[in-house]
TIZAVEX-489374 format. One record per residue (C-alpha): residue number from 1; x, y, z. Coordinates in nm, 2 decimals, decimal comma. Layout:
   i     c1     c2     c3
 NUM      X      Y      Z
...
***
This chain:
   i     c1     c2     c3
   1  -3,79   4,44   0,01
   2  -3,87   4,45  -0,38
   3  -4,18   4,47  -0,60
   4  -4,32   4,17  -0,78
   5  -4,38   4,15  -1,15
   6  -4,76   4,17  -1,07
   7  -4,71   4,52  -0,90
   8  -4,51   4,64  -1,21
   9  -4,76   4,51  -1,46
  10  -5,04   4,69  -1,24
  11  -4,83   5,01  -1,22
  12  -4,76   5,01  -1,60
  13  -5,14   4,96  -1,64
  14  -5,21   5,27  -1,44
  15  -4,98   5,48  -1,63
  16  -5,19   5,40  -1,94
  17  -5,46   5,63  -1,81
  18  -5,22   5,93  -1,78
  19  -5,12   5,87  -2,15
  20  -5,48   5,88  -2,26
  21  -5,53   6,19  -2,04
  22  -5,32   6,38  -2,31
  23  -5,60   6,33  -2,56
  24  -5,90   6,29  -2,31
  25  -5,86   6,48  -1,99
  26  -6,13   6,28  -1,81
  27  -5,89   5,99  -1,78
  28  -5,65   6,19  -1,54
  29  -5,88   6,15  -1,24
  30  -5,92   5,77  -1,32
  31  -5,56   5,73  -1,31
  32  -5,52   5,90  -0,99
  33  -5,79   5,67  -0,83
  34  -5,62   5,38  -0,98
  35  -5,28   5,47  -0,84
  36  -5,43   5,53  -0,50
  37  -5,59   5,19  -0,49
  38  -5,27   5,03  -0,61
  39  -5,07   5,21  -0,32
  40  -5,34   5,10  -0,07
  41  -5,31   4,74  -0,19
  42  -4,92   4,77  -0,16
  43  -4,95   4,90   0,22
  44  -5,19   4,63   0,28
  45  -4,97   4,35   0,13
  46  -4,69   4,47   0,35
  47  -4,92   4,48   0,66
  48  -5,05   4,13   0,60
  49  -4,71   3,98   0,61
  50  -4,70   3,72   0,91
  51  -4,44   3,76   1,17
  52  -4,12   3,61   1,01
  53  -4,05   3,43   1,34
  54  -4,35   3,21   1,25
  55  -4,16   3,05   0,97
  56  -3,89   2,82   1,09
  57  -3,61   2,68   0,88
  58  -3,35   2,43   0,97
  59  -3,09   2,23   0,79
  60  -3,00   1,87   0,87
  61  -2,68   1,69   0,78
  62  -2,45   1,41   0,90
  63  -2,19   1,51   1,14
  64  -1,93   1,36   0,90
  65  -1,92   1,37   0,52
  66  -1,74   1,13   0,30
  67  -1,50   1,30   0,04
  68  -1,61   1,23  -0,34
  69  -1,93   1,05  -0,23
  70  -2,29   1,19  -0,24
  71  -2,39   1,33   0,11
  72  -2,76   1,41   0,17
  73  -2,87   1,76   0,30
  74  -3,21   1,83   0,40
  75  -3,39   2,17   0,47
  76  -3,69   2,17   0,69
  77  -3,95   2,44   0,65
  78  -4,23   2,49   0,91
  79  -4,50   2,75   0,89
  80  -4,67   2,83   1,23
  81  -4,86   3,11   1,08
  82  -5,23   3,15   0,98
  83  -5,17   3,21   0,62
  84  -5,00   3,02   0,33
  85  -4,65   3,13   0,25
  86  -4,50   3,14  -0,11
  87  -4,11   3,15  -0,08
  88  -3,80   3,07  -0,25
  89  -3,50   2,94  -0,04
  90  -3,14   2,92  -0,12
  91  -2,89   2,73   0,07
  92  -2,51   2,82   0,09
  93  -2,29   2,50   0,12
  94  -1,91   2,53   0,12
  95  -1,75   2,62  -0,20
  96  -1,56   2,30  -0,21
  97  -1,89   2,10  -0,24
  98  -2,05   2,02  -0,59
  99  -2,44   2,05  -0,53
 100  -2,70   1,96  -0,76
 101  -2,94   2,24  -0,66
 102  -2,95   2,46  -0,36
 103  -3,25   2,68  -0,46
 104  -3,60   2,56  -0,39
 105  -3,96   2,73  -0,46
 106  -4,24   2,60  -0,23
 107  -4,58   2,68  -0,10
 108  -4,62   2,62   0,26
 109  -4,99   2,59   0,39
 110  -5,08   2,72   0,74
 111  -4,94   2,52   1,03
 112  -4,75   2,27   0,80
 113  -4,40   2,17   0,72
 114  -4,21   2,04   0,41
 115  -3,86   1,89   0,36
 116  -3,65   1,99   0,05
 117  -3,35   1,78  -0,01
 118  -3,02   1,80  -0,22
 119  -2,69   1,62  -0,22
 120  -2,34   1,75  -0,17
 121  -2,02   1,60  -0,31
 122  -1,70   1,72  -0,12
 123  -1,40   1,74  -0,33
 124  -1,16   1,81  -0,04
 125  -1,12   1,67   0,32
 126  -1,10   1,89   0,64
 127  -1,30   2,13   0,82
 128  -1,60   2,32   0,63
 129  -1,89   2,53   0,71
 130  -2,24   2,57   0,56
 131  -2,34   2,94   0,55
 132  -2,69   3,10   0,61
 133  -3,01   3,02   0,45
 134  -3,17   3,32   0,23
 135  -3,55   3,34   0,19
 136  -3,76   3,54  -0,06
 137  -4,12   3,56   0,08
 138  -4,40   3,69  -0,15
 139  -4,67   3,89   0,02
 140  -5,02   3,75   0,04
 141  -5,15   3,99  -0,23
 142  -4,84   3,91  -0,45
 143  -4,73   4,27  -0,48
 144  -4,42   4,27  -0,26
 145  -4,13   4,03  -0,19
 146  -3,95   4,05   0,14
 147  -3,61   3,91   0,19
 148  -3,47   3,74   0,50
 149  -3,14   3,58   0,62
 150  -3,17   3,30   0,84
 151  -2,86   3,23   1,06
 152  -2,77   2,87   1,00
 153  -2,38   2,85   1,01
 154  -2,30   2,49   1,06
 155  -1,98   2,31   1,07
 156  -1,90   1,97   0,89
 157  -1,61   1,76   0,88
 158  -1,52   1,58   0,56
 159  -1,34   1,26   0,62
 160  -1,19   1,00   0,37
 161  -1,46   0,78   0,21
 162  -1,64   0,60   0,48
 163  -1,92   0,49   0,26
 164  -1,68   0,25   0,08
 165  -1,64   0,04   0,40
 166  -1,99   0,05   0,48
 167  -2,08  -0,08   0,13
 168  -1,80  -0,34   0,16
 169  -1,96  -0,48   0,49
 170  -2,31  -0,49   0,33
 171  -2,20  -0,67   0,01
 172  -2,00  -0,90   0,19
 173  -2,29  -1,01   0,39
 174  -2,50  -1,07   0,07
 175  -2,21  -1,24  -0,10
 176  -2,21  -0,95  -0,37
 177  -1,86  -0,81  -0,34
 178  -1,83  -0,84  -0,74
 179  -2,05  -0,53  -0,75
 180  -1,76  -0,32  -0,61
 181  -1,53  -0,50  -0,85
 182  -1,38  -0,73  -0,59
 183  -1,32  -1,09  -0,69
 184  -1,53  -1,28  -0,45
 185  -1,34  -1,61  -0,53
 186  -1,02  -1,45  -0,38
 187  -1,16  -1,38  -0,05
 188  -1,06  -1,71   0,10
 189  -0,69  -1,81   0,01
 190  -0,42  -2,08   0,03
 191  -0,29  -2,07   0,36
 192  -0,18  -2,39   0,56
 193  -0,52  -2,47   0,74
 194  -0,78  -2,66   0,52
 195  -1,13  -2,50   0,54
 196  -1,37  -2,65   0,29
 197  -1,44  -2,77  -0,07
 198  -1,61  -2,57  -0,34
 199  -1,68  -2,56  -0,72
 200  -1,42  -2,46  -0,95
 201  -1,42  -2,11  -1,08
 202  -1,25  -1,97  -1,41
 203  -0,99  -1,77  -1,21
 204  -0,88  -2,05  -0,97
 205  -0,54  -2,20  -1,01
 206  -0,51  -2,56  -1,14
 207  -0,30  -2,66  -0,84
 208  -0,59  -2,58  -0,61
 209  -0,80  -2,85  -0,77
 210  -0,88  -3,16  -0,57
 211  -0,87  -3,43  -0,82
 212  -1,01  -3,71  -0,58
 213  -1,30  -3,48  -0,47
 214  -1,35  -3,39  -0,84
 215  -1,40  -3,77  -0,93
 216  -1,63  -3,83  -0,65
 217  -1,85  -3,53  -0,73
 218  -1,84  -3,54  -1,11
 219  -1,72  -3,20  -1,15
 220  -1,41  -2,99  -1,08
 221  -1,37  -2,90  -0,71
 222  -1,10  -2,70  -0,54
 223  -0,98  -2,69  -0,19
 224  -1,02  -2,39   0,01
 225  -0,78  -2,29   0,30
 226  -0,78  -2,04   0,58
 227  -0,59  -1,73   0,50
 228  -0,28  -1,64   0,67
 229  -0,36  -1,43   0,98
 230  -0,18  -1,16   1,18
 231   0,03  -1,06   0,92
 232   0,17  -0,69   0,89
 233   0,06  -0,41   0,66
 234   0,20  -0,07   0,65
 235   0,05   0,19   0,45
 236   0,31   0,43   0,34
 237   0,15   0,76   0,20
 238   0,37   1,01   0,00
 239   0,21   1,36   0,09
 240   0,49   1,53  -0,11
 241   0,46   1,71  -0,45
 242   0,38   1,40  -0,67
 243   0,03   1,40  -0,49
 244  -0,06   1,77  -0,55
 245  -0,24   1,69  -0,90
 246  -0,61   1,66  -0,93
 247  -0,81   1,40  -1,13
 248  -1,15   1,53  -1,23
 249  -1,14   1,80  -0,97
 250  -1,01   1,58  -0,67
 251  -0,67   1,55  -0,54
 252  -0,48   1,25  -0,61
 253  -0,40   1,24  -0,24
 254  -0,77   1,19  -0,17
 255  -0,79   0,89  -0,40
 256  -0,50   0,75  -0,22
 257  -0,64   0,81   0,13
 258  -0,96   0,65   0,02
 259  -0,78   0,34  -0,11
 260  -0,55   0,33   0,21
 261  -0,86   0,34   0,43
 262  -1,04   0,06   0,24
 263  -0,74  -0,16   0,25
 264  -0,68  -0,11   0,63
 265  -1,05  -0,20   0,68
 266  -1,03  -0,52   0,48
 267  -0,70  -0,61   0,64
 268  -0,86  -0,56   0,97
 269  -1,14  -0,80   0,89
 270  -0,85  -1,05   0,78
 271  -0,71  -1,00   1,13
 272  -0,40  -0,86   1,01
 273  -0,18  -0,59   1,17
 274  -0,22  -0,26   1,01
 275  -0,01   0,05   1,04
 276   0,04   0,40   0,88
 277   0,35   0,62   0,78
 278   0,28   0,96   0,60
 279   0,58   1,13   0,48
 280   0,72   1,39   0,24
 281   1,08   1,53   0,33
 282   0,99   1,46   0,68
 283   0,77   1,21   0,87
 284   0,42   1,36   0,91
 285   0,25   1,08   1,11
 286   0,31   0,73   1,22
 287   0,09   0,46   1,36
 288   0,25   0,14   1,47
 289   0,07  -0,17   1,33
 290  -0,20  -0,31   1,54
 291  -0,50  -0,54   1,45
 292  -0,87  -0,47   1,51
 293  -1,13  -0,21   1,38
 294  -1,02   0,05   1,64
 295  -0,70   0,07   1,45
 296  -0,88   0,17   1,13
 297  -1,03   0,46   1,30
 298  -0,69   0,55   1,45
 299  -0,57   0,56   1,09
 300  -0,87   0,75   0,98
 301  -0,81   1,03   1,22
 302  -0,45   1,05   1,12
 303  -0,55   1,07   0,75
 304  -0,85   1,30   0,80
 305  -0,68   1,63   0,75
 306  -0,36   1,54   0,58
 307  -0,24   1,76   0,30
 308   0,00   1,73   0,00
 309   0,27   1,99  -0,01
 310   0,55   2,11  -0,27
 311   0,82   1,92  -0,08
 312   1,01   1,64  -0,24
 313   0,93   1,29  -0,10
 314   1,24   1,13   0,07
 315   1,19   0,76   0,05
 316   1,52   0,67   0,23
 317   1,40   0,88   0,53
 318   1,08   0,67   0,54
 319   1,28   0,34   0,51
 320   1,51   0,45   0,78
 321   1,23   0,54   1,00
 322   1,09   0,19   0,97
 323   1,41   0,03   1,03
 324   1,40   0,20   1,36
 325   1,07   0,17   1,46
 326   0,93  -0,14   1,29
 327   1,16  -0,43   1,20
 328   0,92  -0,72   1,13
 329   0,86  -0,84   0,78
 330   0,55  -0,65   0,63
 331   0,36  -0,57   0,33
 332   0,48  -0,20   0,26
 333   0,20  -0,05   0,03
 334   0,34   0,28  -0,10
 335   0,10   0,53  -0,24
 336   0,28   0,76  -0,49
 337   0,28   0,87  -0,84
 338   0,52   0,81  -1,14
 339   0,57   1,00  -1,45
 340   0,86   0,86  -1,66
 341   1,16   0,63  -1,60
 342   1,40   0,94  -1,56
 343   1,20   1,12  -1,29
 344   1,12   0,81  -1,13
 345   1,46   0,64  -1,11
 346   1,55   0,75  -0,76
 347   1,20   0,63  -0,64
 348   1,26   0,28  -0,79
 349   1,58   0,24  -0,64
 350   1,48   0,34  -0,29
 351   1,17   0,13  -0,30
 352   1,37  -0,17  -0,42
 353   1,62  -0,11  -0,12
 354   1,33  -0,20   0,12
 355   1,32  -0,55  -0,02
 356   1,39  -0,82   0,05
 357   1,31  -0,75   0,43
 358   0,97  -0,63   0,31
 359   0,73  -0,71   0,04
 360   0,67  -0,38  -0,14
 361   0,36  -0,28  -0,33
 362   0,35   0,07  -0,54
 363   0,01   0,20  -0,58
 364  -0,07   0,47  -0,84
 365  -0,38   0,63  -0,98
 366  -0,40   0,67  -1,35
 367  -0,55   1,00  -1,46
 368  -0,88   0,94  -1,62
 369  -0,85   1,26  -1,83
 370  -0,55   1,11  -2,01
 371  -0,74   0,77  -2,05
 372  -1,03   0,96  -2,22
 373  -0,80   1,13  -2,46
 374  -0,66   0,81  -2,56
 375  -1,00   0,68  -2,63
 376  -1,15   0,97  -2,79
 377  -1,20   0,98  -3,17
 378  -1,00   1,28  -3,31
 379  -1,23   1,55  -3,48
 380  -0,98   1,83  -3,53
 381  -0,60   1,87  -3,56
 382  -0,58   1,97  -3,20
 383  -0,74   1,65  -3,10
 384  -0,48   1,44  -3,27
 385  -0,21   1,64  -3,09
 386  -0,38   1,57  -2,75
 387  -0,41   1,19  -2,83
 388  -0,05   1,18  -2,91
 389   0,05   1,33  -2,60
 390  -0,17   1,10  -2,39
 391  -0,05   0,79  -2,56
 392   0,33   0,93  -2,49
 393   0,23   0,98  -2,13
 394   0,09   0,63  -2,09
 395   0,39   0,48  -2,24
 396   0,64   0,68  -2,02
 397   0,43   0,58  -1,70
 398   0,44   0,23  -1,82
 399   0,82   0,22  -1,85
 400   0,86   0,36  -1,51
 401   0,62   0,07  -1,37
 402   0,81  -0,19  -1,57
 403   1,12  -0,07  -1,39
 404   0,94  -0,14  -1,05
 405   0,84  -0,49  -1,16
 406   1,17  -0,57  -1,28
 407   1,31  -0,50  -0,92
 408   1,04  -0,73  -0,78
 409   0,81  -0,47  -0,66
 410   0,44  -0,53  -0,69
 411   0,24  -0,27  -0,87
 412  -0,11  -0,16  -0,88
 413  -0,19   0,10  -1,12
 414  -0,57   0,15  -1,19
 415  -0,82   0,46  -1,28
 416  -0,87   0,66  -0,99
 417  -1,22   0,56  -0,94
 418  -1,13   0,19  -0,94
 419  -0,82   0,22  -0,71
 420  -0,97   0,09  -0,39
 421  -1,11  -0,22  -0,57
 422  -0,79  -0,30  -0,75
 423  -0,58  -0,26  -0,44
 424  -0,81  -0,48  -0,24
 425  -0,79  -0,76  -0,51
 426  -0,41  -0,73  -0,51
 427  -0,41  -0,77  -0,13
 428  -0,64  -1,07  -0,13
 429  -0,41  -1,22  -0,40
 430  -0,10  -1,16  -0,20
 431  -0,28  -1,33   0,10
 432  -0,41  -1,63  -0,13
 433  -0,06  -1,68  -0,28
 434   0,11  -1,66   0,05
 435   0,37  -1,41  -0,08
 436   0,42  -1,23   0,24
***
């Protein structure tokens, strides 16, 4: 319990009588009367507090949060008392969550309720817990503030980005996938079964043009085919030291997991078999390729609490494991990171060794901090140095990626926040061109 500013001002005002009493003794009794009234009001303010049990506070959250996405949190306040209540409430989310504002000041009328909302952005996956809710309630006379702790421990599981798949489904139904950076014209490909004709788009290949249909219609028309079905996709996730770094406060592994989950979802929609292999210097988890959305959720559960470690990734171990447990030709999507040609030489050799049995695609996330340093206009000598370092980092990285391309390995290298869309586009391009 503490005093409000109102009480402190009144107390200071009462002391004026005793200061004046040094010169005019008649003010001393007035000061005593004033202080007596003030103490009486203080006691009355304490006694007029409603029973704290008449104020009910609860938190409403989803059972599952999505990492790096905005997740809603609601606090419900219900006043069952007979008087209005002025209060300040503070929620305690997990430390790994970025929140806009968790402190609220509100006035609750008798027998009423209010909802306060804020958003939380988790930067890590795994198990987390919200803490208690703390209240500061001002007395009816505004002289005292009582503090309460509302037990509100609440567990929440942070999963890979589930909202991406929901957004993909919604935009696909509305034919607006371009809003996610996904090339709509590539969703249907160049398989063997003819499907339909449609108008030519700028990124279509010339060989897909149906010249007879174009002549009849008086405009360029392309032939559209069913995509190849029931192909195999294996998500090979490096959980070693290369994925420990963070980008804008989020681990590289989380960006990779989000992109892997998005690709699994899209591949399931294409009726492909999707599997998972997570490895470092040992095999952490393996899910044999199967089709269907249920397979996506199995992969989700495996990726849910995966963590990167300081161990060195052993690509030959992953390749040997696949040779034993999965021999069918597949698209092997390897999520890792590359720094320069020297440190990446072993990775390039071991990824190339998986071909020609499989089609290998290497997926890396570009550090947006490096990209910002390259684009920034130098304002001081230190800025010039930072820009030079950033340019060298990008040049070394491009040399490493060029070594992959020379070995016939496909590459997806995109800014971290664009990684999922870029990977899906490359997958659809592979389907459209029949590379697998």
